[in-house]
N, C-alpha and C positions, 0 to 999 in steps of 0.2 A: 740461723746457721748453717744454713746447706748451702749460705756462698761462702761459706771456707771450706767446706766437705770440697768448694771446687777450684779457691782459690790456691787453697794448699797442695796440689798435684798438678796445676800450673807454673805455680812457680816454682817447684822439684824440676818439674819437666825444661827450664829458661834455666835453671842455675844446670843443668846438664847438659841442658848445650851448649853453652855460657863452656864449661868447662870443658868441652870435648873441643871444641872451636880453639880454644888457646894451646890443647896438647895440640892437637893436628900445625898448628900453624908454629911451635914450636920446634916439631919434626923438621919439616919440612924446611926452615930454616930460614922462615921468619925473621926473626930476633936477630939475625949470627948480625948484621954490620948496618950500625944504625944511625951513623957520623955521616962515609962518604955518599952517601946516596941525596942528602939534605946539601954536602956544600958541592954534587955535583951540577948543579943546577945554575949554578956561580959560575962556573971555570965554562969557557967561548971555546969552543972545540973550533980548530983549522978549518975543516972540512966541510961546517958547516954557516963560518965567518964569508968563504966567497960565495953562500948561495942568499947570500940580505946582500949583499951587492949588487947583482944580474940584475938587469932592469929587464922590464914586461917584451915584448917584440912591439915594434911599434904598430899603431893602426892603422891599418888599409884607409885611405884615401877613398877609396874607388866603394867604401863597402857604407851604406845608407845607415846605418844603423847606428 
């Protein structure tokens, strides 16, 4: 019985924290746009495309590394 008297308040605190976190996320706009960020990873930016083709500088032949 003493374990139940500890678990119920701990559970209520966790539920309260979860509700607070959910309402905070809604207030700060975390759920405003759920579709566009998922599609943005599939679109290749023109600025990033040039960076992928830039070769590394040639190695120094005099460097003993």
